C-alpha positions as CSV (number, residue, x, y, z in Angstrom):
1,M,0.1,-0.2,0.1
2,T,1.6,3.5,-1.2
3,R,1.1,6.6,0.8
4,N,-1.3,7.6,-2.6
5,D,-3.6,4.8,-1.8
6,V,-3.7,5.7,1.9
7,T,-4.9,8.8,0.7
8,E,-7.5,7.9,-1.9
9,L,-8.6,5.5,1.1
10,I,-9.1,8.4,3.8
11,I,-10.9,10.4,1.1
12,A,-13.3,7.5,0.6
13,Q,-14.0,6.6,4.0
14,K,-14.3,10.2,5.0
15,L,-17.0,10.2,2.2
16,Q,-18.9,6.8,3.4
17,M,-18.7,7.6,7.2
18,Q,-19.8,11.3,6.6
19,L,-17.1,12.8,8.4
20,S,-15.6,16.3,8.1
21,W,-12.3,17.3,8.1
22,P,-13.0,19.3,11.6
23,Q,-13.8,16.0,13.0
24,L,-11.0,14.1,11.8
25,A,-8.8,17.4,13.2
26,A,-10.5,17.3,17.1
27,A,-9.7,13.6,16.9
28,I,-6.1,14.0,17.3
29,G,-6.2,17.9,18.6
30,Q,-4.7,19.6,15.5
31,S,-6.3,22.3,13.3
32,K,-8.3,21.2,10.5
33,E,-5.6,22.8,8.5
34,W,-2.9,20.5,9.6
35,T,-5.2,17.6,9.8
36,T,-6.0,17.9,6.4
37,A,-2.9,18.2,4.7
38,A,-1.5,15.4,6.8
39,L,-4.4,13.1,5.7
40,L,-3.9,14.0,2.2
41,G,-0.2,13.3,2.5
42,Q,1.4,16.3,3.3
43,M,2.3,15.6,6.8
44,T,3.7,13.0,9.4
45,L,1.4,11.7,12.2
46,T,2.1,10.1,15.4
47,A,1.7,6.7,15.9
48,D,-1.2,8.1,18.7
49,Q,-2.8,10.6,16.1
50,A,-2.5,7.8,13.2
51,A,-4.3,5.6,15.2
52,K,-7.1,7.5,16.7
53,V,-7.5,8.6,12.8
54,G,-7.4,5.0,11.9
55,A,-10.1,3.7,14.0
56,M,-12.8,7.1,13.0
57,L,-12.0,5.7,9.5
58,G,-11.6,2.2,9.9
59,L,-8.3,1.9,8.0
60,P,-6.0,-0.8,7.6
61,D,-3.3,-1.4,9.9
62,E,-0.3,-1.1,6.8
63,A,-2.6,2.5,6.2
64,I,-1.9,3.6,9.5
65,T,1.7,3.0,9.3
66,Q,1.8,4.6,6.3
67,L,0.2,7.7,8.3
68,Q,3.3,7.6,10.1
69,V,6.0,7.6,7.5
70,V,7.2,10.7,6.6
71,P,5.9,12.1,3.1
72,T,7.5,13.4,-0.3
73,K,5.8,17.0,0.2
74,G,4.5,18.2,-2.9
75,S,0.8,18.0,-3.4
76,V,0.4,19.4,-7.0
77,P,1.7,16.8,-9.9
78,T,2.1,19.2,-12.6
79,T,3.9,22.6,-12.6
80,V,1.2,24.5,-13.8
81,P,-1.9,23.0,-11.8
82,T,-4.8,22.2,-14.0
83,D,-7.1,22.4,-10.9
84,P,-9.6,25.5,-11.3
85,L,-9.2,25.9,-7.4
86,I,-5.5,25.1,-7.0
87,Y,-4.3,27.2,-10.5
88,R,-6.0,30.4,-8.7
89,F,-3.4,30.0,-5.8
90,H,-0.9,29.6,-8.5
91,E,-2.2,32.5,-10.5
92,L,-2.2,34.5,-7.1
93,V,1.9,33.9,-6.7
94,N,2.3,35.1,-10.2
95,V,0.3,38.1,-10.1
96,Y,1.2,39.1,-6.6
97,G,4.1,37.4,-5.7
98,T,6.9,40.0,-6.5
99,T,4.5,42.1,-4.3
100,F,4.7,39.5,-1.4
101,K,8.8,39.7,-1.9
102,A,8.9,43.3,-2.0
103,L,6.9,43.8,1.0
104,I,8.4,41.4,3.0
105,H,12.0,42.4,2.3
106,E,11.3,45.8,2.9
107,E,9.6,44.9,6.3
108,F,11.9,42.1,7.2
109,G,15.1,42.2,5.4
110,D,16.9,40.0,3.1
111,G,15.1,36.3,3.8
112,I,12.1,33.9,3.2
113,M,9.0,33.2,5.0
114,S,9.2,29.3,6.7
115,A,6.7,27.0,5.0
116,I,8.1,24.8,8.0
117,D,7.8,26.8,11.2
118,F,4.0,27.8,9.6
119,S,0.4,27.9,10.7
120,M,-2.6,28.8,8.3
121,E,-6.3,29.2,9.3
122,L,-9.0,29.3,6.5
123,E,-12.5,30.2,7.0
124,R,-15.8,31.4,5.5
125,E,-16.4,35.1,5.6
126,P,-19.6,36.6,5.2
127,D,-20.4,38.8,2.6
128,P,-23.9,40.3,1.3
129,G,-22.3,39.9,-2.3
130,G,-21.3,36.3,-2.1
131,D,-19.6,34.6,0.9
132,R,-15.7,35.0,0.9
133,V,-12.8,33.0,1.4
134,R,-10.6,34.1,3.9
135,I,-6.8,32.6,4.6
136,V,-4.8,33.9,7.3
137,M,-0.7,32.2,7.1
138,S,1.9,33.1,9.4
139,G,5.4,31.8,8.7
140,K,8.7,32.6,10.7
141,F,11.0,34.9,9.0
142,L,14.1,33.1,8.0
143,P,17.1,35.6,7.1
144,Y,19.6,35.2,4.9
145,K,23.1,34.5,6.8
146,S,26.2,35.9,5.8
147,Y,29.6,33.7,6.3
């Protein structure tokens, strides 16, 4: 059983059992954002977390073991994503990437925002003109070092 097989099984079982990402997150004591990333194959679960999710979803032992293996990161299979929602994030970085870079460098100096020491919150923002998606990302600033 590969990690991709486990991801497909998780999605199928989640639908079958009518569970939500927040319900799975609550079971392991993590955010819905981190838990979703983990169960879609991008993070590593502890043995306890994997066992709890495995029990909720009726996963076989082999799948529970796979959830504890450090994954190969990167969930987008192509350079330019074809899924419309994921493509909009690609487009957002293409349009605003230089703006993010300029503003971060002006405020913090020469460095990067960590995707390792990172957190994210996603929520619905009611709006009379149509609900909006609100995403807050917080990553540690890591300055480049001189040597």
